[in-house]
C-alpha positions in Angstrom: -34.2 -7.6 10.1 -35.9 -4.5 11.1 -37.0 -2.0 8.5 -35.2 1.2 9.0 -35.2 4.6 7.4 -35.9 4.3 3.7 -33.3 6.9 2.8 -30.3 4.9 4.2 -27.5 5.7 1.7 -24.0 4.4 1.2 -21.1 6.1 -0.7 -18.4 3.7 -2.0 -15.1 5.2 -3.1 -12.8 2.2 -3.4 -12.4 0.8 -6.8 -12.7 -2.8 -5.8 -14.9 -3.5 -2.7 -14.5 -7.3 -2.7 -10.8 -8.2 -2.8 -11.5 -11.8 -3.7 -14.5 -14.1 -4.0 -12.4 -17.3 -4.1 -11.3 -17.2 -0.5 -13.6 -17.1 2.5 -12.7 -14.5 5.0 -13.4 -11.0 6.4 -12.4 -7.6 5.2 -12.4 -4.3 7.1 -14.2 -1.3 5.7 -12.3 1.9 6.0 -13.7 5.4 6.3 -12.7 8.7 7.8 -14.1 11.0 10.5 -13.8 13.8 7.9 -16.3 12.2 5.6 -20.0 11.4 6.1 -20.3 8.2 8.3 -21.6 6.0 5.4 -18.6 6.5 3.2 -16.3 3.6 2.4 -12.9 4.8 1.4 -11.1 1.4 1.1 -11.1 -2.1 2.3 -8.3 -4.2 3.9 -8.3 -8.0 4.1 -8.2 -9.3 7.7 -4.5 -10.1 8.4 -4.7 -12.3 11.4 -7.3 -15.1 11.9 -7.9 -17.4 14.8 -7.4 -21.1 14.2 -11.2 -21.7 14.4 -12.4 -19.8 11.3 -11.4 -17.3 8.7 -14.4 -15.2 9.9 -12.8 -15.1 13.5 -10.0 -12.5 13.6 -7.2 -12.5 16.1 -8.3 -9.1 17.3 -5.2 -8.3 19.4 -2.8 -8.9 16.6 -5.1 -7.3 14.1 -5.3 -4.1 16.2 -1.6 -4.0 16.7 -0.9 -4.0 13.0 -3.7 -1.7 12.0 -2.5 1.0 14.5 0.5 1.6 12.3 -0.6 0.3 8.9 -3.7 2.6 8.7 -2.9 6.3 8.5 -4.4 8.4 11.3 -7.3 10.2 9.7 -8.8 7.0 8.5 -10.7 4.5 10.7 -12.6 1.2 10.7 -16.3 1.8 10.0 -17.5 -1.7 9.3 -16.6 -5.2 8.0 -17.5 -7.3 5.0 -17.9 -11.1 5.0 -18.0 -13.4 2.0 -20.8 -15.9 2.3 -23.2 -18.1 0.3 -26.4 -17.7 2.4 -27.9 -16.3 5.6 -27.0 -12.7 4.8 -28.6 -11.3 7.9 -26.6 -13.6 10.3 -23.4 -12.8 8.4 -24.1 -9.0 8.5 -24.5 -9.3 12.3 -21.2 -11.2 12.5 -19.5 -8.5 10.4 -20.8 -5.7 12.6 -19.9 -7.5 15.8 -16.3 -8.0 14.5 -16.0 -4.4 13.4 -17.2 -3.1 16.8 -14.8 -5.3 18.7 -11.9 -4.1 16.6 -13.0 -0.4 16.8 -13.1 -0.8 20.6 -9.6 -2.1 20.8 -8.3 0.6 18.5 -10.0 3.4 20.4 -8.7 2.2 23.8 -11.8 0.4 25.0 -14.7 2.7 24.2 -16.9 3.7 21.3 -20.1 5.7 21.2 -23.3 3.7 21.8 -24.9 5.3 18.7 -21.8 5.1 16.4 -22.8 3.8 13.0 -21.2 0.5 11.9 -21.6 -1.0 8.4 -22.1 -4.7 7.8 -21.6 -6.0 4.3 -22.1 -9.5 2.9 -20.7 -10.5 -0.5 -22.2 -13.5 -2.3 -19.4 -15.9 -2.9 -20.8 -17.0 -6.2 -21.9 -13.7 -7.8 -19.9 -11.1 -5.9 -23.1 -9.1 -5.2 -22.8 -7.2 -2.0 -25.7 -6.7 0.5 -25.3 -3.8 3.0 -26.8 -3.1 6.4 -26.2 -0.4 9.0 -26.3 -0.7 12.8 -26.6 2.6 14.8 -26.9 1.0 18.3 -24.7 -1.2 20.4 -27.2 -4.0 19.7 -26.1 -5.2 16.2 -29.3 -7.2 15.9 -31.2 -4.0 15.0 -30.1 -3.5 11.4 -31.2 -1.1 8.8 -31.0 -2.2 5.2 -29.1 0.1 2.8 -31.5 1.2 0.1 -29.1 3.2 -2.1 -25.4 2.6 -2.9 -23.5 5.2 -4.9 -20.2 4.3 -6.4 -18.0 7.4 -7.0 -16.7 8.0 -10.6 -13.7 10.1 -9.4 -12.9 8.9 -5.8 -9.3 10.4 -5.8 -10.7 13.8 -6.3 -13.2 13.3 -3.5 -10.4 12.5 -1.1 -7.5 14.7 -2.2 -9.5 17.9 -3.1 -10.6 18.3 0.5 -7.7 16.6 2.3 -3.9 16.7 2.6 -1.1 14.7 4.2 0.8 15.5 7.4 4.3 14.1 7.5 6.4 14.1 10.7 9.9 12.6 11.2 11.2 12.3 14.7 14.7 10.8 15.6 14.7 9.4 19.1 17.7 8.4 21.2 17.0 6.4 24.4 20.1 6.2 26.7 19.7 4.3 29.9 22.0 2.5 32.5 21.6 -1.0 33.9 23.7 -3.4 36.0 25.2 -6.1 33.9 24.7 -8.7 36.6 21.0 -7.9 36.6 19.8 -8.4 33.0 16.2 -8.5 34.2 16.6 -4.7 34.9 17.3 -4.0 31.3 13.7 -4.4 30.2 12.4 -2.3 33.1 14.8 0.5 32.4 14.0 0.4 28.7 10.3 0.5 29.2 10.7 3.4 31.6 12.7 5.3 28.9 10.1 4.8 26.2 7.2 5.7 28.5 9.1 8.9 29.3 9.2 9.8 25.6 5.5 9.2 25.2 4.8 11.4 28.3 7.0 14.2 26.9 5.1 14.2 23.6 2.0 15.2 25.6 3.6 17.8 27.7 2.7 21.5 27.4 6.4 22.4 26.7 6.3 20.4 23.4 5.6 22.5 20.3 4.8 21.5 16.7 6.1 23.5 13.7 4.0 23.2 10.6 5.8 24.0 7.4 4.5 24.3 3.9 6.3 22.3 1.2 4.6 24.1 -1.6 3.2 27.6 -2.4 0.6 28.3 0.3 -2.1 30.9 0.7 -1.2 34.5 0.2 -0.2 36.3 3.4 0.4 33.0 5.3 3.9 32.5 6.7 5.9 29.4 5.4 5.8 27.9 8.9 3.8 28.2 12.1 4.4 26.9 15.6 1.5 25.4 17.6 2.3 25.1 21.4 1.4 22.0 23.3 -0.5 24.0 25.9 -3.0 24.8 23.1 -3.8 21.2 22.4 -7.0 19.5 23.5 -6.2 15.8 23.6 -9.5 14.9 25.4 -11.7 15.9 22.4 -12.7 13.0 20.1 -11.8 13.7 16.5 -15.3 12.9 15.2 -16.7 15.6 17.4 -14.3 18.3 16.3 -15.9 21.0 14.2 -14.3 21.7 10.9 -14.0 25.5 10.8 -13.0 26.3 7.2 -9.9 28.0 5.9 -10.7 31.5 7.0 -10.6 30.9 10.8 -7.7 32.5 12.5 -7.0 34.1 15.9 -4.4 36.8 16.7 -1.8 34.2 17.5 -2.5 32.0 14.6 -3.3 28.9 16.6 -6.7 28.5 14.8 -5.2 28.3 11.4 -6.2 25.3 9.5 -4.3 22.8 7.4 -5.8 24.5 4.3 -3.5 27.5 4.8 -0.5 25.3 3.9 -2.1 23.8 0.8 -2.3 25.1 -2.8 -4.8 28.0 -3.1 -3.8 30.3 -5.9 -3.0 27.7 -8.6 -5.1 25.4 -10.6 -5.8 21.9 -9.2 -3.6 19.1 -10.3 -4.4 17.3 -13.5 -4.4 14.0 -11.6 -5.7 13.6 -8.0 -3.7 11.0 -6.1 -1.8 10.5 -2.9 1.5 11.2 -4.7 0.2 14.6 -5.9 -1.4 15.5 -2.6 -0.6 18.6 -0.6 2.0 17.6 2.1 2.5 19.6 5.3 5.8 19.0 7.1 5.4 18.8 10.9 8.4 19.1 13.3 8.4 18.3 17.0 10.2 20.9 19.2 10.8 21.0 22.9 9.6 24.5 23.8 11.7 26.1 26.5 10.9 29.7 25.6 7.4 29.8 27.1 6.9 30.5 30.8 6.9 27.2 32.8 3.8 26.1 34.6 5.4 26.7 37.9 8.6 28.4 39.0 11.5 26.1 39.5 15.2 26.4 40.2 17.8 24.4 38.3 18.2 21.1 39.9 21.0 18.5 39.5 20.4 15.0 40.8 23.2 12.6 41.6 22.6 8.8 41.7 25.6 6.8 43.0 26.3 3.5 41.2 26.7 0.9 44.0 27.8 -1.7 41.4 29.2 -1.7 37.9 26.8 0.0 35.4 26.6 -0.2 31.7 25.1 2.4 29.3 22.8 1.2 26.5 21.6 3.5 23.8 18.6 2.6 21.5 18.0 4.7 18.5 14.7 5.0 16.6 13.6 7.2 13.7 9.9 7.6 13.7 8.2 8.7 10.5 4.4 9.0 10.2 1.9 10.1 7.7 -1.6 11.3 8.6 -4.6 12.3 6.6 -6.3 15.6 7.5 -9.2 17.6 6.1 -7.9 21.0 4.9 -10.5 22.6 7.2 -9.1 21.0 10.4 -7.3 23.3 12.8 -3.6 22.8 13.1 -3.9 22.4 16.9 -6.4 19.5 16.5 -4.2 18.0 13.7 -1.3 17.8 16.1 -3.3 16.5 19.1 -5.5 14.0 17.4 -3.4 12.8 14.4 0.3 13.5 14.8 0.8 12.6 18.5 -1.2 9.4 18.4 0.6 8.3 15.2 4.0 8.9 16.8 3.0 7.1 20.0 1.6 4.0 18.1 4.7 3.7 15.9 7.0 4.1 18.9 5.1 1.4 20.8 5.4 -1.0 17.8 9.1 -0.4 17.5 9.5 -0.8 21.3 7.8 -4.2 21.2 9.9 -5.3 18.2 13.2 -4.3 19.9 12.5 -5.6 23.4 13.4 -9.3 22.8 16.9 -8.4 21.5 18.0 -5.5 23.7 21.3 -7.0 24.7 22.0 -8.5 21.2 22.0 -6.8 17.8 19.1 -4.4 17.7 16.7 -4.6 14.8 17.1 -1.8 12.3 13.5 -0.6 12.1 12.3 2.1 9.8 8.8 3.2 8.6 8.1 3.4 4.9 5.0 4.6 3.2 3.4 2.8 0.2 0.7 3.9 -2.2 -0.6 0.6 -3.6 -2.6 0.8 -6.8 -5.4 -1.0 -5.1 -5.9 1.7 -2.5 -6.8 5.4 -2.7 -4.5 6.4 0.1 -1.0 5.4 1.5 -0.3 2.9 4.1 2.7 2.7 6.5 4.9 -0.4 7.0 7.6 -0.7 9.6 10.4 -2.5 7.8 13.3 -4.5 9.2 16.3 -3.2 7.3 18.7 -6.0 8.4 16.8 -8.4 6.2 18.2 -6.6 3.1 16.7 -7.6 -0.2 15.6 -11.1 1.0 12.2 -9.6 0.9 10.1 -12.7 1.5 11.4 -12.7 5.1 9.1 -9.6 5.5 6.0 -11.5 4.6 5.2 -12.7 8.1 6.1 -9.3 9.5 4.1 -7.0 7.3 2.2 -9.0 4.7 4.3 -8.7 1.6 4.8 -5.0 1.5 8.4 -4.4 0.4 11.0 -1.7 1.0 10.5 0.1 -2.3 9.4 3.7 -1.5 7.7 6.3 -3.6 8.7 9.9 -3.7 5.9 10.6 -1.2 8.2 9.2 1.5 10.4 12.4 1.5 8.9 15.1 -0.7 11.9 17.3 0.0 14.3 14.9 -1.7 14.7 13.8 -5.3 12.4 10.9 -6.3 14.2 7.6 -5.9 13.0 6.7 -9.4 15.7 8.5 -11.3 13.8 8.3 -14.6 14.5 5.9 -17.4 15.2 6.2 -21.1 13.0 3.1 -21.6 9.5 3.5 -22.9 6.7 2.8 -20.4 3.2 1.4 -21.0 3.5 1.4 -24.8 0.1 -0.4 -25.2 -1.7 2.7 -24.1 -1.3 4.0 -27.6 -3.3 1.1 -29.0 -7.1 1.0 -29.3 -8.7 -1.8 -27.2 -11.5 -3.3 -29.1 -10.5 -5.7 -31.9 -12.9 -8.6 -31.2 -16.6 -8.0 -31.9 -18.5 -8.3 -28.6 -15.3 -9.1 -26.7 -14.3 -8.2 -23.2 -10.9 -6.7 -22.8 -8.7 -7.7 -19.7 -5.4 -5.9 -19.4 -2.3 -5.7 -17.3 -2.8 -3.5 -14.2 -0.1 -0.8 -13.6 3.0 0.2 -15.4 6.0 -1.6 -16.9 9.0 -0.7 -19.1 9.6 -2.1 -22.6 12.7 -4.2 -22.8 13.8 -5.5 -26.2 16.8 -6.6 -28.3 20.0 -4.5 -28.5 19.2 -2.2 -25.5 22.1 -1.0 -23.4 24.4 -1.7 -26.3 24.1 -5.4 -25.6 23.7 -7.7 -28.6 21.3 -10.4 -27.6 19.7 -10.7 -31.1 18.5 -14.3 -31.7 18.7 -15.6 -28.1 17.7 -13.0 -25.5 13.9 -12.6 -26.0 13.1 -14.5 -22.8 15.6 -12.4 -20.9 14.0 -9.2 -22.2 10.5 -10.5 -21.3 11.8 -11.2 -17.8 13.2 -7.7 -17.5 9.9 -6.3 -18.5 8.2 -8.4 -15.8 10.6 -7.3 -13.1 10.2 -3.7 -14.1 6.5 -4.2 -13.4 7.2 -5.3 -9.9 9.5 -2.3 -9.4 7.1 0.3 -10.7 4.3 -1.1 -8.5 6.7 -0.8 -5.6 6.7 -4.4 -4.7 10.5 -4.5 -4.8 13.6 -2.2 -5.0 15.7 -4.9 -6.7 17.3 -3.5 -9.9 16.2 -5.0 -13.2 19.0 -7.6 -13.7 21.2 -7.8 -16.8 21.6 -11.0 -18.8 24.7 -11.9 -16.9 23.0 -11.4 -13.6 20.1 -13.6 -14.6 22.6 -16.3 -15.7 24.5 -16.0 -12.4 21.3 -16.3 -10.4 20.5 -19.6 -12.2 24.0 -20.9 -11.5 23.7 -19.8 -7.8 20.6 -21.8 -7.3 22.1 -24.9 -9.0 19.8 -24.9 -12.1 22.8 -24.3 -14.4 26.5 -25.1 -14.2 29.2 -22.4 -14.3 29.7 -22.7 -18.1 26.2 -21.2 -18.6 27.5 -17.7 -17.6 28.4 -15.7 -20.7 26.7 -18.2 -23.0 23.9 -17.5 -25.5 21.8 -20.3 -24.3 18.0 -19.8 -24.4 15.9 -19.8 -21.2 12.2 -20.5 -20.8 9.3 -20.1 -18.4 10.8 -22.5 -15.8 14.0 -20.6 -15.6 12.1 -17.3 -15.4 10.1 -18.6 -12.4 13.3 -19.6 -10.6 14.8 -16.1 -11.1 11.6 -14.3 -9.9 11.5 -16.6 -6.8 15.2 -16.0 -6.0 15.4 -12.3 -6.6 11.9 -11.1 -5.7 10.3 -13.9 -3.7 7.6 -13.9 -6.3 5.8 -17.2 -7.1 4.5 -18.1 -10.5 2.1 -20.5 -12.2 3.1 -22.3 -15.3 0.5 -23.0 -18.0 1.4 -25.7 -20.5 -0.1 -25.7 -24.0 0.7 -28.6 -26.3 0.0 -26.6 -29.5 -0.6 -23.0 -30.5 -4.1 -24.0 -31.6 -5.0 -24.6 -28.0 -4.1 -21.1 -26.8 -7.5 -19.6 -27.5 -9.0 -22.2 -25.2 -7.0 -20.6 -22.4 -8.4 -17.1 -22.8 -10.9 -17.4 -20.0 -8.2 -18.4 -17.6 -5.9 -15.7 -18.9 -8.6 -13.1 -18.5 -9.1 -14.1 -14.9 -5.3 -13.7 -14.4 -5.3 -10.1 -15.6 -8.4 -9.3 -13.5 -7.1 -10.8 -10.3 -3.3 -10.6 -10.6 -2.7 -8.0 -13.3 0.9 -9.0 -14.0 2.5 -9.3 -17.4 2.8 -12.9 -18.7 5.7 -14.4 -20.6 4.8 -16.8 -23.5 7.7 -19.1 -24.4 8.3 -22.7 -25.3 9.8 -24.3 -28.4 9.7 -21.0 -30.3 10.2 -17.3 -29.7 9.3 -15.6 -26.4 6.8 -12.8 -26.1 5.2 -10.7 -23.3 1.4 -10.9 -23.0 -0.3 -7.7 -21.8 -3.9 -8.6 -22.2 -6.7 -10.6 -24.0 -9.8 -9.6 -25.8 -12.3 -12.5 -25.6 -15.9 -13.1 -26.7 -17.0 -16.0 -24.4 -20.0 -16.7 -26.6 -18.3 -17.0 -30.0 -14.9 -18.0 -28.7 -13.2 -15.3 -30.8 -10.2 -13.8 -29.2 -7.1 -11.7 -29.6 -3.8 -11.3 -27.6 -2.1 -8.1 -26.8 1.6 -8.9 -27.5 4.6 -6.9 -26.5 7.4 -8.2 -28.8 10.9 -8.2 -27.3 12.5 -8.9 -30.8 12.3 -5.2 -31.7 15.8 -3.8 -32.5 15.2 -0.1 -33.0 15.4 3.0 -30.9 12.8 4.0 -28.3 10.4 5.4 -30.9 6.8 4.8 -29.9 5.4 5.6 -33.3 7.8 3.2 -35.0 7.0 0.5 -32.5 3.2 0.8 -32.8 3.2 1.1 -36.6 5.6 -1.8 -36.9 3.3 -4.1 -34.9 5.9 -4.6 -32.2 3.2 -4.0 -29.6 -0.3 -4.8 -30.8 -3.3 -7.1 -30.8 -2.7 -10.4 -32.5 -5.7 -12.5 -33.5 -5.2 -16.2 -33.0 -6.2 -16.6 -36.7 -6.1 -13.4 -38.8 -8.4 -12.4 -41.7 -6.1 -14.2 -44.2 -6.3 -17.5 -42.2 -2.8 -17.2 -40.8 -2.2 -18.4 -37.3 -0.1 -16.2 -35.0 0.7 -19.2 -32.7 2.2 -22.2 -34.5 0.1 -25.4 -34.4 3.2 -27.7 -34.4 4.9 -26.0 -31.4 4.3 -26.3 -27.7 4.0 -23.2 -25.5 4.7 -22.5 -21.8 3.1 -19.5 -20.2 4.6 -17.9 -17.1 1.9 -16.2 -14.9 3.7 -14.3 -12.0 1.5 -14.0 -8.9 1.0 -10.6 -7.3 2.2 -10.6 -3.7 -0.6 -10.8 -1.1 -1.9 -7.4 0.0 -3.8 -6.2 3.0 
């Protein structure tokens, strides 16, 4: 490896650079043309591999998915490979893979001196070695001498950037001859190509509207004409001009003019709190045409029977833009390419079934807790809530949307009287020298007697299951409602685990039944941990700690005794001392956080307390249900 410049520096924003050390494979490093080149915003696991090796992507399929999944305004800047040795060779392989993918995404060309990052993570330690290539020859690598991890990455992204949202309904009517079905595909492709061409015409205009209080003196909306767009300019070469640039017609206004200026910044920087600019697409007929034309009517005689077919799409795209980017560049280099890519994806998905029932395709936007920015998934609505059918299509992203989808409407989460994240009111450290591993994300606290339903003495496992399902809802993995006791019982009858007399009974359920319900309703798989005695539970702390670090889901503890929800462990690996963060569903009071905390209904429980009393009974067995987080890109 050649020695390069000694000041090679890398800025890492993403919270978790290596998604997993347990599986060999490749990850894409994501950056933005609005940030310095050596800035890693996030990382995606490679979705499509060739049959030969997990380090050999199927580049065609990978590029097709990433065109829609990754918001315009973000881009591939490198790759990371997990390996045990030969870091230099692995770094070259990572850079070669990233360059090939970048070339496909850019339409075949990238700059010869474009910087590409190659990262290699040690499969045993997780330590990451970085290199940079600034030439087409990836064998000439420069080692990275300084890696800086940002303490407040959300602020870095959303203080200087915003989201552009554009929704565009499209109706494609076309005629074909029923006795020539081969013509259907040709006519359909012609109709979609015409829409793409129209988006790039000078007569198309883009209306930018503020959805919040904008800068003083700036109108609430502004129209940018297609004739002002420069689609030949590469986004990375566009100069960011600052918020004060403006010509007499307003075309040089920047995105920053439609963002908050006269108010204090948000308390929490995130994609859900980001400034959002609404972009509308208009067919501009008010401007003078490029050449004088008279009205023309064309008549095509149908020599044979003809049939009209109408295909409807609703495109909806999100883009990330720097506030100092001019609106005309935002339209040309972000909005139009995003609309074209999404239309092409929907066109390809619809093509095989043109004469049958058309797929009901709709784009949804997710803000996963593992990423600093949203992603876009095209969802097949006809699959309904059988969400695991979506796994092969879009890698386990589900239909649940966040309010970010449509900021002009009410949030789909209507609010809940239930308490959320009650453990946040409890101090962490209870074990001397211990390491705390906690649930990741939010949940709702379900317990006895809620909703006016008396399940005292038998419903603790049901309540624990409701808490677990609320976690999957609040992390936007599902839009399935949290089921009632009766709906849980009906589910177990439907799959054949129980007979019909089970419905309406007060029969207990355990970890096995909970796993059946999660699989049936959410498509979520679970691991079951069997413990013969409560005295053996401390021996499982290392495994439980890994679960919270890698999966982050709440755990149900059941068996021959009462059921609990486990939210975390505090474990000293040297001494073996440990404590369990228990959320107790046996609470019967009102939603009073102080009462719940003071009463110990949510708190740390030592395996053996100071008086020598064991929390888990030594003469009882326990089954632990460990729900697995759906795979993410």
